[in-house]
N, C-alpha and C positions, 0 to 999 in steps of 0.2 A: 552626036559624034561619040561612042564607046570604047572609051581603052581597056587597055590590059594593065594588069598589075603592074609594077617596077620590080626591077632585083633586092632590092632592099624589103618590102614588103612581102615580098615569097620568101624571104631567109629570113625576117622575121617570125610572119608566119608557121612556117617549116620549126622555127628553135621553136615556141611557143605549143604545135603540136609535140616534139618528142620531150618534152618535158612534162609533159601530161599526160603520152604514154607513160614516160620512167615511172610515173607519181600510182598512177590505177597498174601498172604492174609490182610497184613496191607490196603497194595494195593488198593485191589480189595475194601476193606471195607469202604478206605476213597473215590472211589468212587462212592460209593453205598453212601455215608451220600451225598460227593455232587451235586449227581442227585437229593436225594430226596430234596436238600436245594434248587437245582434249579426250582425243580416239585411245590413246594411249595409255592413260589416268584411267580411263575407263577399263580396259585388260587391264591393268591392273588390279583395277581393284574388284574384276568379277573374276580374274583367278583367286584372287584371295577366298572370295566366297564358294566360291568351288571347291576348294583343298576343305576348311569349315566344314562346309557340309557334307563331304565324303567322309572325312573323320569325324566328324558327331553320329554318323550315322552308323557309321561301325561300332563306335564305343555306347551307343543304343543295346546295342543285340553281343555285348563281354559278358560272358555267361550264363546266355539264353540255351535254354536244352529240354523240347518237347515233356520228358524225363523227370524236369528239375532241374534246379540253378546249380552249372559245375560250380565247385570247388575254386577252379585254378581260370576264373575267364581272365583274367587279367594275367598273365602270363610275361610281361615287364613292361615296366613302367620309374621315368623319369625324366628327366628334363626339356628332353626333345628326340626320346623316345615313349610308345606305348606301342605295345601290341598284346593282342586278344585271342579270344576262342569262341569260342558257340557252335552248338550242332544242332545245326540244321534242317537232317534229315533224321531223326531222333535213333539213329543207331547207338548212340550211347557211347562212341568217340567222336573225335573232332581230327582225326585223319585224313577227310575230303580235302580237296586243296584250296575249298573253297571257306573252310571253317576255321581257317584260319588266319591270321593279318595280321602285321606289325606295319607302322609308321616309323619314320625315323627323317635328321635332317642329315643331311651332307652338307659340314660347310666347305672341303673342298670345292665343292661341284652348285654348293649354292642352290642345291636343291632338295625339294620335299621326295619322299621317298616310298615306294609301298611295299611292301612283302606280300604274295599271297600263300600260302602252302610251301610248299618245304622252295620257293621261286624263291632265282635270287630278288634281290630289291632290284625297284625297277622305279625310271620319275616319274614321278606324274606332274608335279609344277617345280618349273626355272624360274631362273634370275630373285632367287628368294632374298631377302632384305640379312646381312650378316648377320644378324638376330632372328631368324626369318621363323623360327618357330616356339613356341614355349607349351611346354602341359601341365597343371600344377592338374593335382590330383586331393580332393574334397574328403575325408570324411564324412560320416550321418549328421554330424552335428556343422557341418560347414567347414571346418577349419579343413584349411591345407597343409596335407602329408611331407616332412620334410625328402625330394625327390634327389639328393646329391651324393651321390653319385646317385640311386637310382634306389627301389622303396626292393626291404626284403618281400616276402612272402606273406608274413603274418601284416606288413603295412599294406603290401596289397589287397589282403583279403577285408581289407575296413574304407580300402575306395569307394564309397558313394554316387560322387557324381568327376566327372571329369570334365574341365575349361582346359579350351587350347586358344592360342592367338598362331594369327598366319598373318605375316607382314611378306608383300611382294614388294620390288622394286627393280625396276624395269629401266634401262636407257632412255632418255632423255634426247625424243628427236633434235631438238635446237643441239648444237654443237658446243663443249662448254658447259651446258643447264645441268643441273644435280639430278641424278635419277626422281623418275618418278615415282610414289607409294602406291602400296595401298594393304589398308590390314582389318581386318575382321578375327573375332571372339567371340567364342561361345560359350557352351558348358551344358554339357549332355549328361543325364539324370543315367545310372548304368542301372535298368529298370528287374534286371535280370541276376543280380548278387543273389547268394548262397546268405542266408541268416550269421 
């Protein structure tokens, strides 16, 4: 003769099932948070890498002209600004909109800005760290040139390499946790500088 479960047995079984379900839910939520943290950390690193690659690619072209190196390929050089020119179409001037590029850090927006030609600077990357962009300018011997507040024309003519450091800080998906940071550095050799 079979008999069913007693009320106590059902309540104990349901309590055990509820505790087990709660534990599984807690673990799944923790895994999802961890996954999101890794995703945001990867996003910060990728954003920093992208920004550095764009700056380095433009820096390598500073002073380029099919007619011979430009004497004023680096237009501005400071700890948080780098502006350069190149004659891409070989017409002897740098007045076309894509021939002048500037990168600068906007601390009030925590953004890397890029200006092309006469256009106003546009945000390229948001969520930079407080000291998110730093340029170091090196002469032919590898010695850093003093860039505070900015290099004058004579010192800009001595630049042979540009080192850039870009740090991104994205809000952590875990409330109250520190921002997730990604940092990249690179050095570009200016191949087209006038002797």
